[in-house]
Each structure stands twice: as structure tokens, then as C-alpha cells.
N, C-alpha and C positions, 0 to 999 in steps of 0.2 A: 424426600429427595426424589426428583423426577429424572429418570434415565431411560434409554432405549431398552426395550424388553429383551433384545437378543444379547445383552451384556449381563444378564442376571446369573447365568451359569458360571461365568468367570468374572467375578467382581473386580473392578478397576481399583487403582490406588485411591481414587476419590471416594469410592464406596467405603474402603477401609478407614479413610480419614473421617468420613461421616459417622461411622460406628464409634470411633474414638471420641469424636466431638460430642455425640449424644451421651456416652457414658461419662465424659468429663463434666458435662452440664448437670447430669443427674447426681453425680457424687459430690459436686462442689456445694450443693445446697444453696444455689443462688436464689435469693428472694428479691422481688421487686422492692423498690424504696417504699417506705410507708406512706400511705395516702395522707393528705392534709386532714388533720382532725381525728385520725384513727387512734392516736394515743389517748384521746379523751374517753374512748370506750363506748360511748353511747350513740355515736352517729350511725355505725353499721347496724346496731341492734334496732334502732328506730326505723332505718330503711327497710330491714327485713320484715318488721312488723307491718309496715305499710304494704309491702308486696303480698303478704299473706291474705290481705283483705281484697285483693283484686279478683275480678271475675275472669273467665277465659277470654272474653272479648277484650276486656281492659288490658289484660296481660299481653295479648297479641298486639294491641296498639302500642303498648309500651316497648315491646321488642322492635317493632317497626321504627318507632321514634329513636330508640337507642342505635339501631343500625344506621340511621341517617345522621345522628348526632356524633357518634364516635369518630368518623373520619374528620369532621370539622374540628373536634377537640384535639385529635392527634396532630393535625396540621399545625395547630397553634402551640401544642405543648410537647410533642414528641422530640423536638429538636433540642440538642444539648450543645449550645454554641461553644462552650469551653473544651469540648471533646472533639469537635469537628476537625481541627488541624493540630491536634496535640503532638508535641515533639517528644518521642519516646527516647529516653536516655537510660544509661545504666542505672542511675539512682532510682528513677521512677519505676523501671521494670523490677528491680530487686527489692523494692518496698512492697511487701505482700498486701498490706492493707490498702494502699493507694491503687495497686494494680487490680485487686479484686473489686474495688469500688468502681473503677473505670469499666471493667468487664461487665459488672452487674448493671451499671447504668446503660451501657451500649446495648447489651443483650436484651434488657428490658425494653429499650426503645425499638429494637428490631421486632420483638414479639408484639408490642402494641401496634406498630405499623402494619405488621402482617394481619393482625386481627382487623385493623381499620380497612385494609384492602378488601378482605372478605365481606366486611360489613357494608362497604360501598357497593359491592356487587349485589348484596341482598336488598339494599335500599333501592337500587334501580329496579329490582324485581318487584318490590312492594308497590312502587308508584309507577308501574308501567302504564302508559296511556293505551286506550283501546283504539287501535287503528283499523279494526275490522268493521267497516260500515259500507252499506250497499248503495247509499244515496248521496254520494259525494259529488258536489259540483266543483268547478275549477277553483273557485275561491276557497272552499273548505279544504280542498286537497292541498293548496299552497299553504294554508294555515297549519294543517297537520304536518306538512314537510318542515315548516319553520319550528314547530314544537319538537319534532323528532331531532332535528339538527341541534337545537339548543340543549336538549337533554343529553344527547350523545357528546356534545362539546363539553358540557359541565362534567360529565362522567370522566372524560379523558383529562380534564384539567385537574380534578381532584386526584385522579390516579397518578398523574405526573408528579404532583407535589409529594404524595405518599411514597412513591417509588424513589424519588430523589432523597428523601430522608432515609429510607431503607438502604440505599446504595452507600450513603455517607457512613452510616453506622456499621454496615457489613464490612466496608473497607477498614474502618477503624478497629474492628475486632481482630483483624488478622495478626497484628504484632503481639498483643498480649496473649492471645490464645496460642500462638506459635511458641512464645517463650515458656508458657506453662507446660506445654507438651514436649518440647524438645530443647529449649534454650536455657532452662534453669540449671543444667549441669555443665554449662559452658564456663570455662575459666574467665576471669576478669580480663585477661590479656586478649582473649579471642572474642569476648562479648561485643566489643566495639565494632569489629568487622561483621559479626553476626547480625547486629541491629541494622547495619547499613545494607546488608543483603536482603533481609526480610522487608525493609522499607522499599527496596526496589521491587520486590514481588508485589507489595501492596500497591505501588504506583501502576504496575502492569495490570493488576486486577481492576483498579479504579478506571483505567483507560477503557477496558472492556465494558464496564458498567456504564461509563459515560456515553458510549455509543448507543447503548440500549435506551438511555434516557433521552438522547437526541431523537431517536425514533418516536418515542412517546410524544415529545413536544411537536414533532412534525405532523403527527396524526391530528393533533388539535387544529392545526392550520388547514388540514385537508377536509375536515368534516363539513365545513361551510360550502364545499363544492359538491356535496352529495345531492342528488336529485331524486325526487319521488314522483311516481306516476301510477295511474290505475292499471292493474293487470287485466288485459282484455280476455285472457284465457281462464281467469278465476274471478268470478264475481265477488266483490267485497274484499278483495285482496289488493295489495299494493306492491309495486316494484321499486326497489332502491337501486339507483345506478351510481356506482362508486367510481371515482377516477382511478387511474393507474396507481397513484400514490395513496394507497389506503392501508388499513391495518393488516390486509392479507399478506403484505410483504414482510411482516414481522416474523413469520415462520422461517424465513431464511437466516435469521440470526443463529449462530452456532449454538448447539445445546451443551457442548462440553468444551472446556479449555484444552488447548494442546500443549500447555506449559510443561506438564509432567513428562509427556512422551518425547517432546522435542528438546527440552533443555536439561533434564535431570542428569543425563550422562555427560553433557558438556560442562555442567557446573559442579560435578562431583569432586573434581580435584580442588577447585576453589572453595567449595562449601559442601562438606560431607552430608549435611542435612538438607540439601537443595531439594531432593525429591519430596521430603515431608512438607517443606514450605510450599512447593507447587501443588501438592495434593490438597493441602488445607485451602489454598486459594481456589482450587477447582471446586472444592466442596461449597465454599461460600458463594461462588458464582452459580453453582447448580441450584442452591436454595433460592437465590435471588431470581434466577432465570425461571424457576418453576412458578413463583408468585407472579412475576411479570407476564409470562405467557398465559397463565391461567386466567388472569384478569382480562387480557386482550382476547383470548379465545372465548371467554364467557360472554362478553358483549357481542362478539361476532356471531355466535350461535344463538344468542338470546331471542332474537325475533325471527328465526328461520321458519317458524310455523306461520307467522303472520305476514312476512315479507318474502318476496323472491329477490335475491340479490344478484345483480348483473354487474360484473366488473369490466372495466375498460380493458381491452386487450392491446398489447403492444406487438408490433411486428417482430416476432422472435426469430428472425432469420439467423441461420447458423453462421457464425464467424470463425469457426474452428480452423479453417484453412486459409484465412486471410493473412497476408504478410504486410509488414510495415518496415520501412527503412528508418533506423534509429542510430543514435550515436554509439559508436563501439565502446568508448570508455565507460559509459553508463551500463551497457549490457555486460561488459566485462566485470563491473562491480557486482552486478546481480549474480553472475555465474560464480564469481569468487565466493560470494556469501553462501551459495549452495555447496560449493566444494569444500570450503573451510569455514563453517559456521562458528561463531563465537558465543560465549556465555553472556546472556543479557545482564548478568550481575556485575560484569566487569565495567570499569570506567572507560568509555570511548574517548579517544583524543578529540580535541575540538576540531582539528582538521578533518577527521573522519565524519563527524556530524555535519560539518559544512559541505563536505563532498556529497553526502547523501541528499542533502537539501538541494544542492545544485543539480544533481542527477534527476531528482524528482521534477525540477523545473525544466530541465533539458528534455526528458522523456515526454513530458506533457506538451512541450513545444513541438516535438516531433509528431505527436499524435494529432495536434491541432493542424499542422501543415499537411497531414495525410499524404505523405510521400510513399506511394506503393513501391517505387523503385527509382533510384538515382543512377543513371548510366555511369559505369566506371570508365569515363573518358579521360580521367586525369588521376594523378597520384593522390591528389587531395581527397577525391571522392572514395578512392579505394581504401585509404587508411582511416577515414572518418566514419564510414557507414557500414551497417550490417543489416541484411534482410532477416527479420525474425517473425515468427508466427505471432499474431496479435494475442491469441489466448495464452500462448507460452509466455509472452512478455507480461501479461496481466498476472499470471500465476507467479512468475518470478518476482514481481514487485510486491505482492501482498501475502506471500507465504510467510511462515513463522520466522524465517531467516532473512526476509526481504528488507526493504527500506521504508516500510509503512507501519511499523509496529507502534510508533508513537502517535498515530492518527486514529482517533476513535472511529469505530465501524458503525456508521448509521446507514442502514439498508435503504431507507426511504430517500435520504439525501443522495446516496450512490445512484439509485435508479433515476432520480431527477437529473443529476449531472450527466448520466449516460444518455438519457433521452435528449438533453440539450446538445450533447456531442453528436449523436447520430441524426436527429431530426432537424436540428438548427445549426448546421456547421458554421454558418457565417455570423452567428450571434453568440459569442462566448460570454457575453455579459449575463446570460441567464443562469450561469453556474452559481451554485450556492457555496461551493468550496473555494478556498483561496488557490492561487496559482501554484503554490508549493504543494498543496494537498490534493489537487484535482486528479493527478495521475492515480493516486491511491483510491479515491472515491470511484472514479470511472472504471478502473481495473476490476474492482470488486463486483460491480454490476455486470461488466462484460463476462467475467468468469462464471457468475451465477446464472445469467440469463441468455448469454449469447454464444456459449461454447458447449453445445450438446454433444459433439463428438469428442470434445476435450475432457469434459467431466460430466458425470451423471448424478442424479439424485435418487437415493433409495428411500422409499417410504416405509416407515415402521411404526408400530404402536408404541406409545409412551407408557411407562409403568411408574407408579408412585410407590416408593419404599418408605415404610414407617419404621423408625428406629427407636427401640426401647432398650434399656440396659440388659434385658434378659432374653430378648429374642429379636429376630428379624422377620417381618411379615411382608412379603411382596404382594401387592394388589395390582392386578392388570385391569386397565380400562381402555376402551377405544373410543375416540371421538370422530366427529365428521371430518375433521382435518387432522392429518397425521404428521408426525415429525418428518422433515425432509433432511436426510443425511447425505451430504455431498461426498462423492467418491471420484477419484481420478480413474479414467479409463486405462485399459492395458496399453493402448497406443500412446497415451500421454506418459505413462510410467516409462515406456521404452524411450520416448523422446527425452524425458528427464534424465534417464541413465546415460543417454548418448552424449550429454553435455560433458561428461568426464572423458569421452573418447574423441574430443575435438571435432564434434559434429558441426559446430559453428566455427568457421575457418579462422575467425579473428583470434580465437584462443591460441592458435599456433603461431600466427604471424605477428600479432600485436603483443609483444612481450615487454613488460616494464623494464627488465634489465637491459634491453637494447635501446632504450630511449637516449641515454648519454651518447651511445655510438651514433644514433641517427642525428642527434643535434651536432655532433662533431663533424659528420659528413656534410651537413648543411652549411656549417660555418666555413669549412674548407672550400666548398663550392662557391660560396659568396666571395671569399677572399680571392680565389683564382680568377673569377670573372671580373671582379673589380680591377685586379692587377692587369689582366689582359686588355681591358678597356682603356686603362691608363696608358699602357705602352703604345697602343694604336693611336691614342690622341696626342701623345708627346712626340713621337718620331715623325718628321715630315715625310720621309720616303714611304711611309705606310699609309699615307692619306690619299691613295689612289682609289679608284672605284671599288676594287675588291676589298680593300681595307675598310672603306666606309660601310660596305655591306656587312662585313664581319663584325665591325663595331656595333652596328644596329642589332645584329644577332645577340651580342653579349648584353647590350642594354635591355633587350626584350627578355632575356633569360633572368637578368637581375630583377626586373620588375615582376616577373612571374614568381620568383622565389619569395620576394618581399610580400606579394599579395597572398599567396597560398600558405606559406610557412610562418610568416611573421604576423601579418595583420589579422588573418582569419583565426589562426590558432590562439593568438594571445588576446585579441579583442573580440572575436566572435562575430565580426561584421565584415562584409554583408552576410545575409543569410546564405545557407549552403547552396541552394540552386543557383543563385547569382554568382557565388564564389566559383562554382564549378563551370559556369558559362564563361566567366572571365579567364579562368585557368585554361579552359579548352581553347578559347580564342587566342590567348597568348602562345599556347603550344603550337597552334596552326601558324601564327605569324612567325614564330622562331623557325619552323620548318621551311617557310617560304624564304626567309633570309638565308638560311643555311644552304638551300638548294641553289639560290642565286649566286652565293659565294662560290659554291663548287663549280657552277657553270662558267663563271668568269675565270676561275683558276684553270679550268680545262682549256678555255680559249687562249690563255697565255702560254700554255705549255704543249699545245696540241702539235706544233711543228718539231718538237724535240724528239730524238730517237735514241734508243739505247744502243751501245756499241755493237751488239750482235745483229742490229737491224740496219747498220750503215750500208750504203752502196759500195760496190768494189772500188770505184774511182776514189771515193772519199777515204776508204780504208787504205789504198795504196799510197795516196799523197801523204797521208798521216804517217805511214811507215817510212817513206823516203825522207821526209823532214826530220824524223826522229833519228835516222841513221846518220844524216849529215851533222847533226848536233853532237852525236856521240864521237864522230871522227875528229871534229874540231877540238873537242875536249882532250882526246888522246894525244894530239899533236903538241900540246903544251904551248900553243900560241899565246902571246901576251895580249894585253888589252887591245881590243879591236879599235882601229882608228876609223873604220867605216863599217856600215852594216849592209850586207848584201840583201836586197829585197827579193823575195821569191817571185817567180814569174806568176802572173795571174793564170788561174786554171782556165 
């Protein structure tokens, strides 16, 4: 098992699981299936007799031939089709003979595949061409470059097939090994749920291994772009120029799974043995990761004495402080996942899965549009957008609690997509990821390569631990390239912790429980404006100039509400900048109508005065007239036969 050397003093749960796994394999006495013809008894004896007669040179040639033949044989015979997608049921797991047979077959296939991987490395060493020549012309140099690319491509093709077999069998081993170590004491009533949970862990492990396989397959496509030229500074040596997307990116694949640390406490209530499940998955991942990385590192350092490797550099400008305007609902979903993470063993409702996929598409659309800031000139923009750090958004999307855990992590594909995003903003067709997964792919590359202030990489030596049933022997070795372990900076941790303190304003203002109240106010507003517009259109006496202006104001407000609150929110069209421009234009138009209405109303009433502002003559005449009417009333006069007209003032 390969781990970082600084973890030896305090072994992790994965190390303990590896010790139990080694002891379990030793004690079970698993033996590989008998070879064809072995039961006859004479085949092996005859082969040994032939070997004893070989000379040293002949035996050396035989070893070389076996190193090159065993990978081909394993590719053809190490696969066990009936076990690749086996459905583990209570009956199958509780049948000891069947379970032991499956474990024996799968484990034997893993061991044969591992031996074939090492044999393929040795075969490449045995048949290494001699590229050290001092009299190379241009034609010979091109021929050697073609030979080098073909051999390297062949190596990676064989490696990809072997590692694919190994990943399949390693994933298949999880369920029966977990049952033998922890599930055989589970009651029949609980066993069904236990099988379902461990199958989920197996799917999570397989997703991680699939990402590593994708990287291996991408390397095969990139080998043909390697260029070779003569080294002017070292006579007789060559320079290999590798593109950005080369095997050097493989070191960014995580060395350890975070399942146990992130999910054990969350899943303890649902599954008391969740920690053991995650630890076993981490152990199988570490075994596979060691073989995978060793094979890649071996070929990378294989020709370092003969070649000088020059890698294409990418403009790694820091994007730690770049902000992006994104949809608040999706960022709210990411923040809620951090504040209230859920156990991945639980069944997610279909609407939750659909919401995550829609948010991945929405966030990617926001990134493609590259809106650094949308001016808050309307209610629509204020309630729909939030300015978030690009690196923080990438980390929130791809962390263990984010929305990308079902997307395999292919480092080479991520860098390819990120390069397409940064270097070719107008050509999104160069993406290798789908629209739904692009945010996950690009975010991983951004977080690893573009966020130096946000996260840092700590280089440490890798250590190989050999497990025997009677002792643990750590062996330390350092290579030219060291493990890169990503760590979040202190500034980032403070930013992450501030999410719980409403550092992002939308967490306080955009509350789900207030949505019904918001919808109610919108409906009341629409009903009131429609009613007012209907009254002004129905009554003739209100169809004067001020009435027509006020009617235009109501129609403009109705149009604004329908555009911003109904069409955009429900249909998502047009795009946000256009919707904000329309909303702002309608707001300005409604202000013009309202100011015009107020001016005309002022023009109608500007000659009226309040009683305390009347002139003395107006006040006296009014008082005389009032007194005269009061006296006539007290006299009890009958109906007036004529009316006395007041004298004109």
C-alpha cells in the first residue's frame, strides 16, 4: 500500500483496514484456480525439467519473453465476464462456497493483473531502443521519434486494458470482502439494507476508479502529439517536447479517498458499519492507485537519462480573487450542501437529482457568459444574482458534499476543458465534457491550477507499506516526482467558515420559507393594477389626459411584472442581461408616466387653497352667507317661493 510518509506515525482507518485485509487473505488460504492440465500431474514436472537444462543466457531470454507475453495473456484471460456485474443478494452472500469461489476468482484476477502490469514495465525495459546516437540527420530523427511514439502508445494501450480489468475486479471484491469482515453477523432483517449500502459504496469507488481510467485513455491520444528534437546542449541526446495534456498531470489525482473522513459520521446513524465500509473502499482504492501511479511514473522516469523532457507550460495566472455573477438559487444549493450535508447512502428524491443537474447546467451557463458583475438596477437582478469568488465556487461545486460526486474525475479532461474555457472563450465546441458535467470538469482544473492563493500543494515523499500477517514493515523511497497533496489555505478556511455567518448576503435575504409570501404579494400587485386599469378604461369621466397617463403607467407596470416575474422566472428567457435591460427600461418608462401624471394633477389643483390660506374678503363673504342661512332656518319660514340671489362680489 502506498501512502504519504507523514501518516506513518498515526495510521489512518485505511491502514487498519489494509492490515485486516492482509490477515484475512492469509488466513483464508485462498488458492488460485487449478491450471488447465495440472490435474494430470505430468505437465508441471515436464516444464521444470526443461527449465533446468537452460543456460543463463537462455533463461534470461525466457524471462524477457515471459515478461512480454504475460500482459497479452492476461488481457485475453484475466477477465471473468460472469463476475463483472454480479448482483449480490442475501442468498449469494450467505452461501459460503459460492462467496469464497467469487472472492477467489476475483482476487486471483487482481493478482494476475498486477503481475502483468509489472511485467509490462519490465518488457518495455528489456526492449528499449537505443536513442543515443551522435550522427542523426533529420530523416533518422523523425524515424526515431515515430518509433518512440509507437512504443509509448503501445505501452499505454496495454496498461489501459490491464488497469481496466483490475478496476473491475477491485470494485467487485468490495461487497464479499465487506460481508466476510463485518456483514456476516447481521440479521436477515437488516442484511437487505446492509447490501444496499455497501453497493452504494462500491458505486462510489467505481466512479473514482473510472476517472483514473479515463486519464489513462486520454494519455494514449496525447502520445501522438509528442515531438522529438536534437539537444543542442548535449551531443547525442534528444529532447522530448510534451504537450500540456501529458502523463505529468496524473500526479494531481488524489492519493486517498475522503469517504471515511467526510461521510462516516454522517452515515453512522443510518449504517453503524459505514466507517468500515468506507475504510475498505479506501484500501482497495489505495492498492489500485499505487499500481496505476507506479506504472505511469515508471515510464515517465524511464528515459530521463537518455532524454530531456520539456513540457508545455500553461499561463497559470492566479484566479483566486476573480469574482463571477451566478444564479443565487444554485449557489444557495451549494451553500446548503455545506451547511447540512447528507449521507450519500441515502436515497435522494428524483427532484433533488434533477435540481442538481439543472444547477450544474445553470452554473456552467453563468461561467460561459462570463458576467463579472450585473448592475443591480432592478429587482430582478437583485434577487437572481450573487457575486462569488471563482475559486470558492469551484471548490463548493467539487468538494465531497457538492453536486459533482457522480461525475468521474479525469484530470487530463479537466485541464483540456479549462484550457478551452480560458483560451478559447468563443469556441465551446472544443469541450470534451457534456453541458451537464462541464462545470465539474472545469472547476476541478481551476481549483488545482488556477487558485494558488485559495489552495496550495504540499509535496511529500511516498512510502510503500508491505503487509504480512505477523509484522508491518515500512519502506521509504523517494522518486524524482513527489506526491502532491492539496491543502486549503488559512484564508480559504476562514472564507469557508464565514458561509455560516451569512457572509454571502443572499443567505439572509433569499429564504425559501418566504417564497409563498413573495408570490402572494406579486399576485396582489397584478390584481390591483389590472383592476385599476379596468376602472380607468370603463369610466368615461376618467378618460381625460391625466387618466390616460395614469392608465399608461399601470399598463407599463403590468408589462414589467409579467416580463420579470413570470416570463423570465418560469421560462428563463430571455437571458439575464437582456431581461435586466428590459426591466430597467420599463422601470424608467413607468417613472416618466408617473411624473407626467403628477405634473398634470398639480396643474389641475394648483389654484385651490386650503381654508387657512383664504383671503380676508373670501373668508368674510363666506361667514356672512353662512349667518344668513342660519337665521332663515331659525325663523321657521315655509317653503320659499323665490330665491334671493346674492349680490355679485
